[in-house]
N, CA, C and O atoms as a Tinker XYZ file with bonds, in Angstrom:
   428  protein
     1  N     -7.116000   -1.518000    3.653000    73     2
     2  CA    -6.351000   -2.529000    3.357000    64     1     3
     3  C     -5.510000   -3.153000    4.531000    63     2     4     5
     4  O     -5.114000   -2.490000    5.489000    81     3
     5  N     -5.294000   -4.414000    4.366000    73     3     6
     6  CA    -4.754000   -5.056000    5.725000    64     5     7
     7  C     -3.095000   -4.906000    5.592000    63     6     8     9
     8  O     -2.474000   -4.803000    4.535000    81     7
     9  N     -2.559000   -4.920000    6.904000    73     7    10
    10  CA    -1.091000   -4.914000    6.967000    64     9    11
    11  C     -0.437000   -5.784000    5.984000    63    10    12    13
    12  O      0.522000   -5.402000    5.314000    81    11
    13  N     -1.020000   -7.103000    5.888000    73    11    14
    14  CA    -0.442000   -8.033000    4.866000    64    13    15
    15  C     -0.327000   -7.398000    3.543000    63    14    16    17
    16  O      0.678000   -7.575000    2.855000    81    15
    17  N     -1.374000   -6.619000    3.132000    73    15    18
    18  CA    -1.295000   -5.972000    1.779000    64    17    19
    19  C     -0.407000   -4.870000    1.705000    63    18    20    21
    20  O      0.098000   -4.624000    0.609000    81    19
    21  N     -0.117000   -4.130000    2.734000    73    19    22
    22  CA     0.892000   -3.276000    2.646000    64    21    23
    23  C      2.287000   -4.078000    2.554000    63    22    24    25
    24  O      3.053000   -3.821000    1.625000    81    23
    25  N      2.558000   -4.882000    3.351000    73    23    26
    26  CA     3.783000   -5.668000    3.245000    64    25    27
    27  C      3.976000   -6.231000    1.864000    63    26    28    29
    28  O      5.104000   -6.150000    1.378000    81    27
    29  N      2.964000   -6.816000    1.147000    73    27    30
    30  CA     3.038000   -7.121000   -0.170000    64    29    31
    31  C      3.507000   -5.970000   -1.089000    63    30    32    33
    32  O      4.528000   -6.044000   -1.774000    81    31
    33  N      2.718000   -4.946000   -1.054000    73    31    34
    34  CA     3.252000   -3.808000   -1.646000    64    33    35
    35  C      4.671000   -3.447000   -1.454000    63    34    36    37
    36  O      5.405000   -3.228000   -2.418000    81    35
    37  N      5.130000   -3.371000   -0.046000    73    35    38
    38  CA     6.538000   -3.032000    0.208000    64    37    39
    39  C      7.272000   -3.992000   -0.611000    63    38    40    41
    40  O      8.194000   -3.566000   -1.306000    81    39
    41  N      6.918000   -5.493000   -0.620000    73    39    42
    42  CA     7.784000   -6.374000   -1.318000    64    41    43
    43  C      7.985000   -6.094000   -2.793000    63    42    44    45
    44  O      9.063000   -6.168000   -3.384000    81    43
    45  N      6.854000   -5.776000   -3.296000    73    43    46
    46  CA     6.682000   -5.464000   -4.937000    64    45    47
    47  C      7.593000   -4.477000   -5.114000    63    46    48    49
    48  O      8.593000   -4.614000   -5.820000    81    47
    49  N      7.256000   -3.285000   -4.394000    73    47    50
    50  CA     8.319000   -2.231000   -4.809000    64    49    51
    51  C      9.805000   -2.354000   -4.418000    63    50    52    53
    52  O     10.624000   -1.754000   -5.114000    81    51
    53  N     10.171000   -2.996000   -3.486000    73    51    54
    54  CA    11.656000   -3.361000   -3.235000    64    53    55
    55  C     12.208000   -4.362000   -4.285000    63    54    56    57
    56  O     13.313000   -4.220000   -4.808000    81    55
    57  N     11.324000   -5.425000   -4.566000    73    55    58
    58  CA    11.926000   -6.336000   -5.567000    64    57    59
    59  C     12.003000   -5.632000   -6.923000    63    58    60    61
    60  O     12.911000   -5.931000   -7.699000    81    59
    61  N     11.117000   -4.736000   -7.232000    73    59    62
    62  CA    11.248000   -4.039000   -8.620000    64    61    63
    63  C     12.394000   -3.064000   -8.598000    63    62    64    65
    64  O     13.004000   -2.775000   -9.628000    81    63
    65  N     12.706000   -2.521000   -7.330000    73    63    66
    66  CA    13.894000   -1.581000   -7.252000    64    65    67
    67  C     14.985000   -2.412000   -7.416000    63    66    68    69
    68  O     15.807000   -1.976000   -8.223000    81    67
    69  N     15.278000   -3.579000   -6.852000    73    67    70
    70  CA    16.326000   -4.561000   -6.866000    64    69    71
    71  C     16.795000   -4.863000   -8.416000    63    70    72    73
    72  O     17.915000   -4.693000   -8.898000    81    71
    73  N     15.507000   -5.403000   -9.106000    73    71    74
    74  CA    15.715000   -5.444000  -10.582000    64    73    75
    75  C     16.177000   -4.171000  -11.282000    63    74    76    77
    76  O     17.112000   -4.189000  -12.082000    81    75
    77  N     15.610000   -3.238000  -11.016000    73    75    78
    78  CA    15.778000   -1.898000  -11.607000    64    77    79
    79  C     17.379000   -1.490000  -11.503000    63    78    80    81
    80  O     18.072000   -1.057000  -12.423000    81    79
    81  N     17.744000   -1.721000  -10.258000    73    79    82
    82  CA    19.191000   -1.563000  -10.045000    64    81    83
    83  C     20.153000   -1.992000  -11.072000    63    82    84    85
    84  O     21.123000   -1.331000  -11.441000    81    83
    85  N     19.757000   -3.316000  -11.564000    73    83    86
    86  CA    20.568000   -3.938000  -12.339000    64    85    87
    87  C     20.853000   -3.194000  -13.738000    63    86    88    89
    88  O     21.800000   -3.535000  -14.447000    81    87
    89  N     20.060000   -2.260000  -14.051000    73    87    90
    90  CA    19.945000   -1.308000  -15.200000    64    89    91
    91  C     20.526000   -0.053000  -15.134000    63    90    92    93
    92  O     20.827000    0.483000  -16.201000    81    91
    93  N     20.750000    0.538000  -14.057000    73    91    94
    94  CA    21.070000    1.898000  -13.785000    64    93    95
    95  C     22.363000    2.008000  -13.167000    63    94    96    97
    96  O     22.781000    1.060000  -12.501000    81    95
    97  N     23.005000    2.992000  -13.300000    73    95    98
    98  CA    24.310000    3.495000  -12.872000    64    97    99
    99  C     24.228000    3.799000  -11.307000    63    98   100   101
   100  O     24.942000    3.176000  -10.521000    81    99
   101  N     23.462000    4.635000  -10.948000    73    99   102
   102  CA    23.373000    5.161000   -9.412000    64   101   103
   103  C     22.234000    4.123000   -8.968000    63   102   104   105
   104  O     21.052000    4.215000   -9.298000    81   103
   105  N     22.760000    3.178000   -8.211000    73   103   106
   106  CA    22.020000    2.178000   -7.591000    64   105   107
   107  C     21.208000    2.855000   -6.288000    63   106   108   109
   108  O     21.660000    3.718000   -5.536000    81   107
   109  N     19.914000    2.239000   -6.230000    73   107   110
   110  CA    19.036000    2.768000   -4.935000    64   109   111
   111  C     19.443000    1.647000   -3.813000    63   110   112   113
   112  O     19.210000    0.441000   -3.899000    81   111
   113  N     20.036000    2.257000   -2.852000    73   111   114
   114  CA    20.441000    1.342000   -1.882000    64   113   115
   115  C     19.321000    1.221000   -0.723000    63   114   116   117
   116  O     19.037000    2.209000   -0.045000    81   115
   117  N     18.761000    0.102000   -0.543000    73   115   118
   118  CA    17.729000    0.027000    0.266000    64   117   119
   119  C     17.800000   -0.286000    1.663000    63   118   120   121
   120  O     16.850000   -0.749000    2.294000    81   119
   121  N     18.971000   -0.022000    2.162000    73   119   122
   122  CA    19.477000   -0.205000    3.608000    64   121   123
   123  C     18.601000    0.455000    4.544000    63   122   124   125
   124  O     18.493000    0.005000    5.684000    81   123
   125  N     17.826000    1.702000    4.093000    73   123   126
   126  CA    17.252000    2.520000    4.991000    64   125   127
   127  C     15.585000    2.049000    4.956000    63   126   128   129
   128  O     14.764000    2.751000    5.547000    81   127
   129  N     15.199000    0.932000    4.291000    73   127   130
   130  CA    13.973000    0.347000    4.358000    64   129   131
   131  C     13.034000    1.569000    3.708000    63   130   132   133
   132  O     13.295000    2.081000    2.619000    81   131
   133  N     12.011000    1.920000    4.465000    73   131   134
   134  CA    10.908000    2.745000    3.970000    64   133   135
   135  C     11.545000    4.234000    3.956000    63   134   136   137
   136  O     11.027000    5.095000    3.244000    81   135
   137  N     12.568000    4.495000    4.678000    73   135   138
   138  CA    13.301000    5.926000    4.462000    64   137   139
   139  C     14.025000    6.043000    3.327000    63   138   140   141
   140  O     14.477000    7.168000    3.110000    81   139
   141  N     14.293000    5.072000    2.434000    73   139   142
   142  CA    15.209000    5.070000    1.396000    64   141   143
   143  C     14.672000    6.181000    0.293000    63   142   144   145
   144  O     13.560000    6.124000   -0.230000    81   143
   145  N     15.627000    7.166000    0.044000    73   143   146
   146  CA    15.304000    8.310000   -0.912000    64   145   147
   147  C     15.002000    7.882000   -2.337000    63   146   148   149
   148  O     15.814000    7.062000   -2.766000    81   147
   149  N     14.184000    8.179000   -3.049000    73   147   150
   150  CA    13.989000    7.712000   -4.459000    64   149   151
   151  C     14.367000    8.964000   -5.275000    63   150   152   153
   152  O     15.317000    8.894000   -6.055000    81   151
   153  N     13.702000   10.047000   -5.137000    73   151   154
   154  CA    13.606000   11.295000   -6.008000    64   153   155
   155  C     13.669000   12.544000   -5.197000    63   154   156   157
   156  O     13.136000   12.655000   -4.093000    81   155
   157  N     14.298000   13.412000   -5.757000    73   155   158
   158  CA    14.463000   14.993000   -5.068000    64   157   159
   159  C     15.480000   14.864000   -4.099000    63   158   160   161
   160  O     15.751000   13.835000   -3.480000    81   159
   161  N     16.039000   15.984000   -4.000000    73   159   162
   162  CA    16.951000   16.370000   -2.714000    64   161   163
   163  C     18.311000   15.477000   -3.223000    63   162   164   165
   164  O     18.767000   15.627000   -4.357000    81   163
   165  N     18.850000   14.605000   -2.315000    73   163   166
   166  CA    19.913000   13.905000   -2.578000    64   165   167
   167  C     19.769000   12.553000   -2.973000    63   166   168   169
   168  O     20.688000   11.741000   -2.873000    81   167
   169  N     18.547000   12.261000   -3.458000    73   167   170
   170  CA    18.037000   10.877000   -4.099000    64   169   171
   171  C     18.925000   10.809000   -5.365000    63   170   172   173
   172  O     19.346000   11.745000   -6.045000    81   171
   173  N     19.101000    9.535000   -5.511000    73   171   174
   174  CA    20.075000    9.297000   -7.038000    64   173   175
   175  C     19.345000    9.210000   -8.009000    63   174   176   177
   176  O     19.934000    9.325000   -9.084000    81   175
   177  N     18.099000    9.024000   -8.061000    73   175   178
   178  CA    17.487000    8.879000   -9.556000    64   177   179
   179  C     16.943000   10.135000  -10.138000    63   178   180   181
   180  O     16.221000   10.953000   -9.569000    81   179
   181  N     17.471000   10.172000  -11.558000    73   179   182
   182  CA    16.950000   11.479000  -12.146000    64   181   183
   183  C     15.679000   11.120000  -12.709000    63   182   184   185
   184  O     15.143000   10.038000  -12.469000    81   183
   185  N     15.092000   12.165000  -13.594000    73   183   186
   186  CA    13.700000   12.137000  -13.877000    64   185   187
   187  C     13.355000   10.846000  -14.875000    63   186   188   189
   188  O     12.366000   10.118000  -14.784000    81   187
   189  N     14.458000   10.752000  -15.875000    73   187   190
   190  CA    14.010000    9.434000  -16.734000    64   189   191
   191  C     14.067000    8.210000  -15.939000    63   190   192   193
   192  O     13.216000    7.346000  -16.150000    81   191
   193  N     15.075000    8.009000  -14.941000    73   191   194
   194  CA    15.150000    6.844000  -14.220000    64   193   195
   195  C     13.686000    6.564000  -13.426000    63   194   196   197
   196  O     13.068000    5.505000  -13.314000    81   195
   197  N     13.379000    7.843000  -12.942000    73   195   198
   198  CA    12.165000    7.615000  -12.207000    64   197   199
   199  C     10.920000    7.115000  -13.000000    63   198   200   201
   200  O     10.109000    6.280000  -12.599000    81   199
   201  N     10.910000    7.693000  -14.053000    73   199   202
   202  CA     9.691000    7.388000  -14.902000    64   201   203
   203  C      9.813000    5.813000  -15.226000    63   202   204   205
   204  O      8.832000    5.070000  -15.183000    81   203
   205  N     11.050000    5.396000  -15.539000    73   203   206
   206  CA    11.167000    3.913000  -15.887000    64   205   207
   207  C     10.815000    3.282000  -14.734000    63   206   208   209
   208  O      9.945000    2.411000  -14.758000    81   207
   209  N     11.409000    3.621000  -13.652000    73   207   210
   210  CA    10.967000    2.700000  -12.312000    64   209   211
   211  C      9.461000    2.724000  -12.032000    63   210   212   213
   212  O      8.884000    1.677000  -11.737000    81   211
   213  N      8.794000    3.916000  -12.117000    73   211   214
   214  CA     7.429000    3.964000  -11.931000    64   213   215
   215  C      6.578000    2.891000  -12.755000    63   214   216   217
   216  O      5.751000    2.110000  -12.282000    81   215
   217  N      6.943000    3.017000  -14.023000    73   215   218
   218  CA     6.299000    2.014000  -15.100000    64   217   219
   219  C      6.443000    0.701000  -14.600000    63   218   220   221
   220  O      5.454000   -0.023000  -14.488000    81   219
   221  N      7.744000    0.264000  -14.243000    73   219   222
   222  CA     7.912000   -1.208000  -13.726000    64   221   223
   223  C      7.266000   -1.430000  -12.642000    63   222   224   225
   224  O      6.775000   -2.558000  -12.584000    81   223
   225  N      7.041000   -0.570000  -11.515000    73   223   226
   226  CA     6.254000   -0.796000  -10.253000    64   225   227
   227  C      4.914000   -0.867000  -10.625000    63   226   228   229
   228  O      4.197000   -1.618000   -9.963000    81   227
   229  N      4.296000   -0.070000  -11.797000    73   227   230
   230  CA     2.871000   -0.137000  -12.130000    64   229   231
   231  C      2.708000   -1.537000  -12.582000    63   230   232   233
   232  O      1.839000   -2.195000  -12.011000    81   231
   233  N      3.445000   -2.128000  -13.571000    73   231   234
   234  CA     3.309000   -3.384000  -14.136000    64   233   235
   235  C      3.417000   -4.617000  -13.021000    63   234   236   237
   236  O      2.715000   -5.628000  -13.032000    81   235
   237  N      4.502000   -4.283000  -12.017000    73   235   238
   238  CA     4.463000   -5.396000  -11.071000    64   237   239
   239  C      3.318000   -5.407000  -10.078000    63   238   240   241
   240  O      3.000000   -6.447000   -9.500000    81   239
   241  N      2.672000   -4.203000   -9.869000    73   239   242
   242  CA     1.513000   -4.028000   -8.969000    64   241   243
   243  C      0.301000   -4.907000   -9.820000    63   242   244   245
   244  O     -0.385000   -5.765000   -9.265000    81   243
   245  N      0.190000   -4.600000  -11.013000    73   243   246
   246  CA    -0.754000   -5.387000  -11.721000    64   245   247
   247  C     -0.691000   -6.893000  -11.834000    63   246   248   249
   248  O     -1.657000   -7.654000  -11.890000    81   247
   249  N      0.738000   -7.244000  -11.861000    73   247   250
   250  CA     0.909000   -8.673000  -11.904000    64   249   251
   251  C      0.671000   -9.415000  -10.484000    63   250   252   253
   252  O      0.276000  -10.571000  -10.333000    81   251
   253  N      1.013000   -8.451000   -9.451000    73   251   254
   254  CA     0.846000   -8.989000   -8.111000    64   253   255
   255  C     -0.748000   -8.929000   -7.608000    63   254   256   257
   256  O     -1.249000   -9.794000   -6.889000    81   255
   257  N     -1.308000   -7.998000   -8.007000    73   255   258
   258  CA    -2.621000   -7.719000   -7.445000    64   257   259
   259  C     -3.789000   -7.819000   -8.421000    63   258   260   261
   260  O     -4.945000   -7.854000   -7.999000    81   259
   261  N     -3.494000   -7.867000   -9.743000    73   259   262
   262  CA    -4.567000   -7.931000  -10.765000    64   261   263
   263  C     -5.342000   -6.641000  -10.798000    63   262   264   265
   264  O     -6.556000   -6.695000  -10.994000    81   263
   265  N     -4.707000   -5.425000  -10.611000    73   263   266
   266  CA    -5.355000   -4.237000  -10.732000    64   265   267
   267  C     -4.437000   -3.434000  -11.448000    63   266   268   269
   268  O     -3.227000   -3.662000  -11.415000    81   267
   269  N     -5.022000   -2.352000  -12.201000    73   267   270
   270  CA    -4.082000   -1.517000  -12.925000    64   269   271
   271  C     -4.180000   -0.187000  -12.203000    63   270   272   273
   272  O     -5.269000    0.266000  -11.850000    81   271
   273  N     -2.941000    0.477000  -11.974000    73   271   274
   274  CA    -2.956000    1.746000  -11.259000    64   273   275
   275  C     -2.068000    2.749000  -12.126000    63   274   276   277
   276  O     -1.252000    2.268000  -12.912000    81   275
   277  N     -2.202000    4.096000  -12.008000    73   275   278
   278  CA    -1.253000    5.045000  -12.593000    64   277   279
   279  C     -0.747000    5.675000  -11.553000    63   278   280   281
   280  O     -1.518000    6.270000  -10.801000    81   279
   281  N      0.626000    5.670000  -11.309000    73   279   282
   282  CA     1.244000    6.399000  -10.183000    64   281   283
   283  C      1.669000    7.850000  -10.558000    63   282   284   285
   284  O      1.555000    8.683000   -9.660000    81   283
   285  N      2.086000    8.212000  -11.616000    73   283   286
   286  CA     2.513000    9.585000  -12.161000    64   285   287
   287  C      1.262000   10.265000  -12.536000    63   286   288   289
   288  O      1.031000   10.223000  -13.744000    81   287
   289  N      0.490000   10.813000  -11.890000    73   287   290
   290  CA    -0.669000   11.571000  -12.372000    64   289   291
   291  C     -0.877000   12.797000  -11.762000    63   290   292   293
   292  O     -0.065000   13.091000  -10.885000    81   291
   293  N     -1.950000   13.753000  -12.059000    73   291   294
   294  CA    -2.149000   14.846000  -11.432000    64   293   295
   295  C     -2.203000   14.810000   -9.932000    63   294   296   297
   296  O     -1.731000   15.639000   -9.154000    81   295
   297  N     -2.924000   13.597000   -9.633000    73   295   298
   298  CA    -3.155000   13.745000   -8.008000    64   297   299
   299  C     -1.761000   13.441000   -7.332000    63   298   300   301
   300  O     -1.560000   13.875000   -6.198000    81   299
   301  N     -0.892000   12.787000   -7.918000    73   299   302
   302  CA     0.439000   12.531000   -7.290000    64   301   303
   303  C      1.226000   13.803000   -7.214000    63   302   304   305
   304  O      1.867000   14.179000   -6.233000    81   303
   305  N      1.097000   14.467000   -8.444000    73   303   306
   306  CA     2.016000   15.614000   -8.777000    64   305   307
   307  C      1.571000   16.839000   -7.966000    63   306   308   309
   308  O      2.380000   17.735000   -7.730000    81   307
   309  N      0.240000   16.901000   -7.512000    73   307   310
   310  CA    -0.327000   17.968000   -6.807000    64   309   311
   311  C     -0.041000   17.834000   -5.227000    63   310   312   313
   312  O     -0.190000   18.784000   -4.459000    81   311
   313  N      0.313000   16.773000   -4.891000    73   311   314
   314  CA     0.364000   16.459000   -3.364000    64   313   315
   315  C      1.591000   17.343000   -2.704000    63   314   316   317
   316  O      2.610000   17.403000   -3.393000    81   315
   317  N      1.595000   17.908000   -1.670000    73   315   318
   318  CA     2.519000   18.600000   -1.074000    64   317   319
   319  C      3.862000   18.004000   -0.749000    63   318   320   321
   320  O      4.925000   18.607000   -0.899000    81   319
   321  N      3.737000   16.773000   -0.292000    73   319   322
   322  CA     5.045000   15.964000   -0.424000    64   321   323
   323  C      4.829000   14.899000   -1.426000    63   322   324   325
   324  O      3.787000   14.247000   -1.369000    81   323
   325  N      5.748000   14.650000   -2.374000    73   323   326
   326  CA     5.766000   13.720000   -3.382000    64   325   327
   327  C      5.836000   12.414000   -2.891000    63   326   328   329
   328  O      6.600000   12.061000   -1.992000    81   327
   329  N      4.842000   11.515000   -3.624000    73   327   330
   330  CA     4.976000   10.194000   -3.209000    64   329   331
   331  C      6.202000    9.491000   -3.778000    63   330   332   333
   332  O      6.302000    8.275000   -3.619000    81   331
   333  N      7.028000   10.091000   -4.350000    73   331   334
   334  CA     8.140000    9.524000   -5.130000    64   333   335
   335  C      9.446000    9.887000   -4.148000    63   334   336   337
   336  O     10.536000    9.371000   -4.399000    81   335
   337  N      9.327000   10.553000   -3.326000    73   335   338
   338  CA    10.553000   11.222000   -2.300000    64   337   339
   339  C     11.087000    9.842000   -1.681000    63   338   340   341
   340  O     12.299000    9.626000   -1.652000    81   339
   341  N     10.116000    8.870000   -1.163000    73   339   342
   342  CA    10.936000    7.712000   -0.386000    64   341   343
   343  C     10.177000    6.475000   -0.775000    63   342   344   345
   344  O      9.120000    6.467000   -1.406000    81   343
   345  N     10.774000    5.528000   -0.368000    73   343   346
   346  CA    10.036000    3.961000   -0.712000    64   345   347
   347  C      8.829000    3.926000    0.143000    63   346   348   349
   348  O      7.824000    3.328000   -0.242000    81   347
   349  N      8.883000    4.669000    1.536000    73   347   350
   350  CA     7.656000    4.454000    2.431000    64   349   351
   351  C      6.516000    5.288000    1.883000    63   350   352   353
   352  O      5.343000    4.917000    1.906000    81   351
   353  N      6.928000    6.401000    1.403000    73   351   354
   354  CA     5.729000    7.295000    0.839000    64   353   355
   355  C      5.163000    6.716000   -0.410000    63   354   356   357
   356  O      3.977000    6.941000   -0.650000    81   355
   357  N      5.883000    5.982000   -1.251000    73   355   358
   358  CA     5.462000    5.478000   -2.546000    64   357   359
   359  C      4.485000    4.360000   -2.027000    63   358   360   361
   360  O      3.341000    4.304000   -2.479000    81   359
   361  N      4.940000    3.449000   -1.060000    73   359   362
   362  CA     4.030000    2.309000   -0.778000    64   361   363
   363  C      2.913000    2.779000   -0.142000    63   362   364   365
   364  O      1.897000    2.163000   -0.462000    81   363
   365  N      2.757000    3.646000    0.637000    73   363   366
   366  CA     1.556000    4.340000    1.120000    64   365   367
   367  C      0.657000    4.842000    0.034000    63   366   368   369
   368  O     -0.567000    4.729000    0.093000    81   367
   369  N      1.342000    5.437000   -1.028000    73   367   370
   370  CA     0.511000    5.773000   -2.061000    64   369   371
   371  C     -0.234000    4.832000   -2.967000    63   370   372   373
   372  O     -1.392000    4.924000   -3.375000    81   371
   373  N      0.800000    3.779000   -3.229000    73   371   374
   374  CA     0.256000    2.636000   -3.993000    64   373   375
   375  C     -1.029000    1.994000   -3.073000    63   374   376   377
   376  O     -2.118000    1.707000   -3.569000    81   375
   377  N     -0.705000    1.836000   -1.724000    73   375   378
   378  CA    -1.842000    1.344000   -0.838000    64   377   379
   379  C     -3.158000    2.166000   -1.059000    63   378   380   381
   380  O     -4.253000    1.623000   -1.205000    81   379
   381  N     -2.967000    3.469000   -1.072000    73   379   382
   382  CA    -4.251000    4.360000   -1.311000    64   381   383
   383  C     -4.873000    4.014000   -2.701000    63   382   384   385
   384  O     -6.080000    3.792000   -2.801000    81   383
   385  N     -4.098000    3.975000   -3.684000    73   383   386
   386  CA    -4.559000    3.583000   -4.964000    64   385   387
   387  C     -5.268000    2.199000   -5.253000    63   386   388   389
   388  O     -6.204000    2.045000   -6.038000    81   387
   389  N     -4.689000    1.259000   -4.518000    73   387   390
   390  CA    -5.208000   -0.047000   -4.517000    64   389   391
   391  C     -6.466000    0.135000   -3.837000    63   390   392   393
   392  O     -7.480000   -0.176000   -4.461000    81   391
   393  N     -6.582000    0.609000   -2.604000    73   391   394
   394  CA    -7.830000    0.724000   -1.975000    64   393   395
   395  C     -8.950000    1.364000   -2.777000    63   394   396   397
   396  O    -10.065000    0.846000   -2.823000    81   395
   397  N     -8.639000    2.530000   -3.431000    73   395   398
   398  CA    -9.542000    3.185000   -4.309000    64   397   399
   399  C    -10.046000    2.210000   -5.341000    63   398   400   401
   400  O    -11.238000    2.149000   -5.645000    81   399
   401  N     -9.222000    1.538000   -5.809000    73   399   402
   402  CA    -9.541000    0.725000   -7.044000    64   401   403
   403  C    -10.412000   -0.530000   -6.478000    63   402   404   405
   404  O    -11.356000   -0.920000   -7.166000    81   403
   405  N    -10.155000   -1.093000   -5.393000    73   403   406
   406  CA   -11.115000   -2.072000   -4.686000    64   405   407
   407  C    -12.271000   -1.406000   -4.455000    63   406   408   409
   408  O    -13.289000   -2.046000   -4.718000    81   407
   409  N    -12.452000    0.024000   -3.916000    73   407   410
   410  CA   -13.744000    0.391000   -3.592000    64   409   411
   411  C    -14.570000    0.798000   -5.050000    63   410   412   413
   412  O    -15.799000    0.749000   -5.107000    81   411
   413  N    -13.897000    1.120000   -5.970000    73   411   414
   414  CA   -14.466000    1.212000   -7.327000    64   413   415
   415  C    -15.235000    0.007000   -7.783000    63   414   416   417
   416  O    -16.314000    0.059000   -8.375000    81   415
   417  N    -14.611000   -1.037000   -7.469000    73   415   418
   418  CA   -15.079000   -2.242000   -8.011000    64   417   419
   419  C    -16.310000   -2.799000   -7.482000    63   418   420   421
   420  O    -17.067000   -3.562000   -8.082000    81   419
   421  N    -16.468000   -2.251000   -6.052000    73   419   422
   422  CA   -17.663000   -2.668000   -5.286000    64   421   423
   423  C    -18.937000   -1.933000   -5.782000    63   422   424   425
   424  O    -19.998000   -2.556000   -5.755000    81   423
   425  N    -18.911000   -0.577000   -6.261000    73   423   426
   426  CA   -19.854000    0.105000   -6.696000    64   425   427
   427  C    -20.427000   -0.195000   -8.152000    63   426   428
   428  O    -21.362000    0.472000   -8.597000    81   427
């Protein structure tokens, strides 16, 4: 995937978070960019909010790229470092999934 694609994914994720912030009490402060914590440790999202955010991001990715991805699956949960820990990790994980989707359509 190109750098441009990664930037587009970042924009989709951050725009979705900004919209999501309007609905939740503990806002996600994006001032740390890719290092912004989402879930786990001292992050503000609880598991219910995380699920809602993940669904919103999946829908936004489908709208932007025309591909359907599932973020919260066994592959994501079995990783040593959760892709939901920070914005940067989530963007990288989405980039991987998009690349796999693109590769699957070629075969």
